[in-house]
C-alpha positions as CSV (number, residue, x, y, z in Angstrom):
1,X,-7.7,-14.7,0.8
2,X,-8.7,-15.5,3.9
3,X,-7.9,-12.2,5.4
4,X,-9.1,-10.1,2.0
5,X,-12.3,-12.1,2.5
6,X,-12.6,-10.9,6.5
7,X,-11.6,-7.2,5.4
8,X,-14.3,-6.8,2.7
9,X,-16.7,-8.5,5.7
10,X,-15.3,-5.6,8.0
11,X,-16.2,-3.4,5.3
12,X,-19.9,-5.1,4.5
13,X,-20.5,-4.5,7.8
14,X,-20.2,-1.0,8.4
15,X,-22.0,-0.2,5.3
16,X,-24.6,-1.9,7.1
17,X,-24.3,0.1,10.0
18,X,-24.8,3.1,7.6
19,X,-27.9,1.8,6.2
20,X,-29.0,0.8,9.8
21,X,-28.6,5.0,10.8
22,X,-30.4,6.0,7.7
23,X,-33.2,3.5,8.0
24,X,-33.9,4.2,11.9
25,X,-33.9,7.8,10.7
26,X,-36.5,7.1,7.9
27,X,-38.4,5.4,11.0
28,X,-37.9,8.3,13.3
29,X,-39.2,11.1,11.0
30,X,-41.7,9.6,9.0
31,X,-45.1,10.5,10.1
32,X,-46.6,9.6,13.6
33,X,-46.3,5.7,14.6
34,X,-49.2,6.3,17.2
35,X,-51.2,7.9,14.8
36,X,-50.6,5.0,12.4
37,X,-51.4,2.3,14.7
38,X,-54.4,4.2,16.2
39,X,-55.8,6.6,14.2
40,X,-57.3,9.4,15.2
41,X,-60.4,8.3,17.7
42,X,-58.3,7.6,20.5
43,X,-58.1,10.4,23.4
44,X,-54.9,12.1,23.8
45,X,-54.2,10.3,27.3
46,X,-54.1,7.0,25.5
47,X,-52.4,7.9,22.6
48,X,-49.3,9.3,25.7
49,X,-49.1,6.3,26.9
50,X,-48.8,4.2,24.0
51,X,-46.1,6.6,23.0
52,X,-44.6,6.2,26.7
53,X,-45.0,1.7,26.1
54,X,-43.0,2.0,22.9
55,X,-40.3,4.2,23.9
56,X,-40.8,7.3,21.7
57,X,-40.2,9.3,24.5
58,X,-36.7,7.9,25.5
59,X,-33.7,9.2,24.1
60,X,-33.0,8.9,20.1
61,X,-29.6,7.1,21.0
62,X,-31.4,4.7,23.3
63,X,-34.1,4.4,20.7
64,X,-31.8,3.5,18.2
65,X,-29.6,1.0,20.1
66,X,-33.0,-0.9,20.5
67,X,-33.5,-0.8,16.7
68,X,-30.1,-1.8,16.2
69,X,-30.5,-5.1,18.7
70,X,-33.5,-6.0,17.1
71,X,-32.2,-6.1,13.5
72,X,-29.6,-8.1,15.2
73,X,-32.2,-10.4,16.0
74,X,-34.1,-10.3,13.2
75,X,-36.2,-8.3,14.4
76,X,-37.3,-5.2,12.3
77,X,-40.6,-4.1,14.0
78,X,-44.5,-4.9,13.2
79,X,-45.9,-4.0,10.2
80,X,-48.8,-1.1,10.4
81,X,-50.8,-2.3,7.7
82,X,-50.2,-6.2,7.9
83,X,-49.9,-6.5,11.2
84,X,-47.5,-9.0,11.2
85,X,-43.3,-8.6,11.4
86,X,-41.7,-6.7,8.4
87,X,-39.4,-9.3,7.6
88,X,-42.0,-12.0,6.8
89,X,-44.3,-9.8,4.9
90,X,-41.1,-8.8,3.3
91,X,-39.4,-12.5,2.8
92,X,-42.9,-13.8,1.4
93,X,-42.4,-11.1,-1.3
94,X,-39.0,-11.6,-2.1
95,X,-39.0,-15.1,-4.0
96,X,-40.8,-13.2,-6.9
97,X,-38.5,-10.4,-7.4
98,X,-35.7,-12.5,-7.1
99,X,-37.4,-15.0,-9.6
100,X,-38.1,-11.8,-11.7
101,X,-34.8,-10.8,-11.8
102,X,-33.2,-13.9,-12.6
103,X,-34.9,-13.8,-15.9
104,X,-34.0,-10.6,-16.5
105,X,-30.5,-11.4,-16.0
106,X,-30.8,-14.9,-18.3
107,X,-32.1,-12.4,-21.0
108,X,-29.3,-10.0,-20.6
109,X,-26.6,-12.9,-20.8
110,X,-28.2,-14.8,-24.1
111,X,-29.1,-11.4,-25.7
112,X,-25.8,-9.4,-24.6
113,X,-23.0,-11.8,-25.7
114,X,-23.5,-13.0,-29.0
115,X,-24.7,-9.2,-29.8
116,X,-21.6,-7.6,-28.3
117,X,-18.9,-10.4,-30.1
118,X,-20.6,-9.8,-33.2
119,X,-20.3,-5.9,-32.7
120,X,-16.5,-6.1,-32.0
121,X,-15.5,-8.5,-34.6
122,X,-17.3,-6.8,-37.2
123,X,-17.5,-3.2,-36.5
124,X,-18.3,-1.3,-39.8
125,X,-20.6,-4.4,-40.6
126,X,-24.1,-3.3,-41.1
127,X,-25.5,-5.4,-38.2
128,X,-23.3,-3.9,-35.7
129,X,-24.1,-0.5,-36.6
130,X,-27.8,-1.7,-36.1
131,X,-26.6,-3.1,-32.9
132,X,-25.2,-0.3,-31.3
133,X,-27.9,2.0,-32.4
134,X,-30.4,-0.1,-30.7
135,X,-28.2,-0.3,-27.6
136,X,-28.2,3.6,-27.9
137,X,-31.6,3.3,-28.0
138,X,-32.1,1.2,-24.9
139,X,-29.9,3.3,-23.3
140,X,-32.4,6.8,-23.5
141,X,-35.5,5.3,-22.9
142,X,-36.5,5.1,-20.0
143,X,-37.7,1.6,-18.0
144,X,-41.6,2.6,-17.7
145,X,-41.6,3.8,-21.4
146,X,-40.7,0.6,-22.2
147,X,-42.9,-1.3,-20.1
148,X,-45.7,0.7,-20.9
149,X,-45.4,0.1,-24.8
150,X,-44.4,-4.0,-24.2
151,X,-47.9,-3.9,-22.6
152,X,-49.9,-1.5,-25.0
153,X,-48.8,-3.9,-28.0
154,X,-48.5,-7.7,-26.6
155,X,-51.0,-7.3,-23.9
156,X,-53.7,-4.7,-25.5
157,X,-53.5,-4.6,-29.6
158,X,-52.3,-8.2,-30.1
159,X,-53.8,-9.8,-26.7
160,X,-50.8,-12.3,-26.3
161,X,-49.8,-11.9,-23.0
162,X,-51.0,-11.0,-19.6
163,X,-50.7,-7.4,-18.7
164,X,-50.3,-8.0,-14.8
165,X,-50.0,-10.5,-12.2
166,X,-47.7,-13.1,-11.6
167,X,-49.9,-15.9,-12.7
168,X,-50.5,-19.4,-12.0
169,X,-47.6,-20.6,-9.0
170,X,-46.5,-24.2,-8.2
171,X,-44.7,-25.2,-5.3
172,X,-40.9,-25.7,-5.2
173,X,-39.0,-27.9,-2.8
174,X,-41.8,-26.8,-0.2
175,X,-40.5,-23.5,0.0
176,X,-41.6,-21.5,-2.0
177,X,-44.3,-20.9,-5.2
178,X,-42.4,-20.3,-8.1
179,X,-44.4,-19.7,-11.8
180,X,-41.0,-21.1,-13.7
181,X,-42.6,-24.7,-14.0
182,X,-46.0,-23.8,-15.8
183,X,-46.9,-22.5,-18.7
184,X,-49.6,-19.4,-17.1
185,X,-47.0,-18.3,-15.1
186,X,-43.8,-18.3,-17.5
187,X,-46.4,-16.3,-19.8
188,X,-46.9,-13.7,-16.9
189,X,-42.9,-13.4,-16.5
190,X,-42.2,-12.4,-19.8
191,X,-43.2,-9.0,-20.2
192,X,-41.8,-7.8,-17.2
193,X,-38.8,-9.5,-17.7
194,X,-37.7,-8.2,-20.9
195,X,-38.6,-4.9,-19.7
196,X,-36.1,-5.3,-17.2
197,X,-33.3,-7.1,-19.9
198,X,-34.0,-4.4,-22.1
199,X,-32.3,-1.4,-19.9
200,X,-29.6,-3.3,-18.9
201,X,-28.9,-5.5,-21.9
202,X,-27.4,-2.5,-24.2
203,X,-24.9,-1.4,-21.3
204,X,-23.4,-5.1,-21.2
205,X,-23.4,-4.7,-25.3
206,X,-21.4,-1.9,-25.1
207,X,-19.5,-3.2,-22.3
208,X,-18.4,-6.9,-24.0
209,X,-17.8,-5.0,-27.4
210,X,-15.1,-2.5,-26.3
211,X,-13.6,-5.2,-24.2
212,X,-13.3,-7.5,-26.6
213,X,-12.1,-5.0,-29.3
214,X,-9.2,-4.3,-26.9
215,X,-8.4,-8.0,-26.3
216,X,-8.2,-8.5,-29.6
217,X,-5.2,-6.0,-30.0
218,X,-3.2,-8.3,-27.5
219,X,-0.5,-9.9,-28.5
220,X,-1.5,-13.6,-27.2
221,X,-4.7,-13.4,-29.6
222,X,-2.0,-12.7,-32.5
223,X,-0.1,-15.5,-31.6
224,X,-3.1,-17.6,-31.6
225,X,-4.0,-16.2,-35.4
226,X,-0.1,-17.5,-35.5
227,X,-0.7,-20.8,-34.7
228,X,-4.1,-21.5,-37.0
229,X,-6.1,-21.7,-34.0
230,X,-10.0,-21.3,-35.5
231,X,-11.7,-18.2,-35.2
232,X,-14.5,-19.4,-33.6
233,X,-12.2,-20.7,-30.9
234,X,-10.3,-17.4,-30.4
235,X,-13.3,-15.6,-30.2
236,X,-15.1,-17.7,-28.1
237,X,-12.9,-19.2,-26.0
238,X,-9.7,-17.1,-25.7
239,X,-10.5,-13.9,-26.2
240,X,-14.6,-13.5,-24.6
241,X,-12.9,-15.9,-21.6
242,X,-10.9,-12.8,-20.9
243,X,-13.3,-10.3,-21.6
244,X,-15.8,-11.3,-19.1
245,X,-13.5,-10.5,-16.6
246,X,-14.7,-6.8,-16.1
247,X,-18.2,-8.0,-17.6
248,X,-18.5,-9.8,-13.8
249,X,-17.9,-6.8,-11.8
250,X,-20.0,-4.9,-13.6
251,X,-22.9,-7.8,-14.2
252,X,-22.7,-8.2,-9.7
253,X,-23.1,-4.3,-9.3
254,X,-26.0,-4.5,-11.7
255,X,-27.5,-7.7,-10.4
256,X,-28.1,-5.6,-7.1
257,X,-29.5,-2.3,-8.7
258,X,-32.3,-4.8,-10.5
259,X,-33.8,-4.4,-7.1
260,X,-34.4,-0.5,-7.3
261,X,-35.8,-1.0,-11.1
262,X,-37.8,-3.6,-10.3
263,X,-40.0,-1.0,-8.4
264,X,-41.0,0.5,-11.5
265,X,-41.3,-2.8,-13.3
266,X,-43.5,-4.6,-10.4
267,X,-45.7,-1.3,-10.3
268,X,-46.6,-1.2,-13.7
269,X,-47.1,-5.0,-14.0
270,X,-48.7,-5.3,-10.7
271,X,-45.6,-8.0,-10.1
272,X,-46.1,-9.3,-6.2
273,X,-43.1,-8.7,-5.8
274,X,-40.5,-6.2,-3.0
275,X,-41.3,-3.2,-5.5
276,X,-44.7,-3.6,-5.0
277,X,-44.5,-4.4,-2.0
278,X,-42.2,-0.9,-1.2
279,X,-44.7,0.9,-3.5
280,X,-47.9,0.2,-1.2
281,X,-45.5,1.0,1.7
282,X,-45.1,4.5,0.6
283,X,-48.6,5.1,0.0
284,X,-50.0,3.5,3.1
285,X,-47.0,5.4,5.3
286,X,-46.5,1.9,6.5
287,X,-42.9,3.2,7.9
288,X,-41.7,0.0,9.7
289,X,-42.2,-1.8,6.5
290,X,-40.3,1.1,4.5
291,X,-37.4,0.9,7.0
292,X,-36.9,-3.0,7.0
293,X,-37.5,-2.3,3.1
294,X,-33.8,-0.7,3.0
295,X,-32.1,-2.6,5.4
296,X,-33.2,-5.8,3.7
297,X,-31.9,-4.2,0.3
298,X,-29.0,-2.5,1.6
299,X,-28.1,-6.5,2.7
300,X,-28.9,-7.5,-1.1
301,X,-26.0,-4.8,-2.4
302,X,-23.5,-5.3,0.2
303,X,-23.8,-9.0,-0.2
304,X,-23.7,-9.0,-3.9
305,X,-20.9,-6.6,-4.0
306,X,-18.7,-8.5,-2.0
307,X,-19.6,-11.8,-4.1
308,X,-18.5,-10.0,-7.2
309,X,-15.4,-9.3,-5.1
310,X,-14.6,-12.8,-4.3
311,X,-15.6,-13.9,-7.5
312,X,-13.4,-11.8,-9.8
313,X,-10.0,-12.7,-7.0
314,X,-10.7,-16.1,-8.2
315,X,-11.3,-16.2,-11.8
316,X,-8.2,-13.4,-12.2
317,X,-5.0,-14.6,-10.1
318,X,-3.4,-11.5,-12.0
319,X,-5.6,-9.5,-9.6
320,X,-3.3,-8.0,-6.6
321,X,-4.6,-8.1,-3.6
322,X,-3.1,-7.9,-0.4
323,X,-3.4,-11.1,1.6
324,X,-4.3,-13.3,-1.8
325,X,-1.5,-15.6,-3.4
326,X,-3.1,-17.4,-6.9
């Protein structure tokens, strides 16, 4: 197990190195940093002096080495707009995105698990057909259309939920501000959470249904029926437990992709998270902030996938992993 984790960490470091190269290339080729910092009101001599001071005239490899050493020390540059370290700006917005992603995943688990099980147990029932039809619809509709429809009906027509913002927040252990512990914050959280959940729930419904139908044909399930074990125990303990193995893998990957999905959701609902921050950085051509965002998102993807691999190997001892013994 230790050697497996070591190999995964080495792979993760290699992926992060590639991400750093991509981020540096974007930072080096997207706009003129001197112009973004001082505008057009300075002379050419002052611009040339600032370029020399920032090291923009140095060889490209030397600039990348400086960028990489700064990234290893947690220095991803200064934001042109906020005049603050980019990592500090991103960290200030990270709790809002994590809160939104957590609530969306929670809704996916609550909705997809029972619906997927029902669709697998009674595949020809009217309810199962309705679930599959809705899941197909969910896979076909883009997330921004879902968000706009939810906003139109619940916020504009019926006026039961707020349409934008994060609402009132409270301090959690003095570490960050969250809206999970007050009514106004939860009301603001509902629409963006359901928008994200609507996109991901169909994937998990179909995955749980397909895997569970396969498990229900297994010999150990037939043996459980012959032993007279109750149907709920067979379905929700023995069958569902073995169904969860591939769901863990897909769920971990989808948890990482939620960061990408939140860009649209946060932009539509003006949710003050990383996604909205990225769109604002693109609009303002805040190159260091764009580059830092890519680095942070890359770290989230790599860490999530590594944790998924480790958890999967622990949940399923039958997985043949070199260096791992159950």
